C-alpha positions, 0 to 999 in steps of 0.5 A: 436966120442961119446965125440965130439957128447956129447960136441956139444949137451952140447953146444947146450943145453947151447945156449938154456939156454941162450935163455930161461933165457936172450932171447940171442942166442950165436950161432947167436951172434958169426956167424952172425944174430939176437942174440935177440930172442922173445919167449913165456913164455912156450918156454922159460921154455922149453929152460931153462929145455933143458939148465939145462939138458945140464949142467947135461950132462957135468958129462958124459964127464968125466965118466970112461966107461972102467968098462962097457966093462969088 
């Protein structure tokens, strides 16, 4: 269950990265709605930071957690 939740968080962060860099919302484009978002510069910077954090979090999907249980 933890990997599913982490995968969803990463997908959301990558969507925010697209909004921050290109003002384009992938989720809205796929499921209907206006895919173009008008945002302030500050909000785009925050979206980009969240997206980059999501890219960083990808490494946790492949981390072996068995050593922590011992």
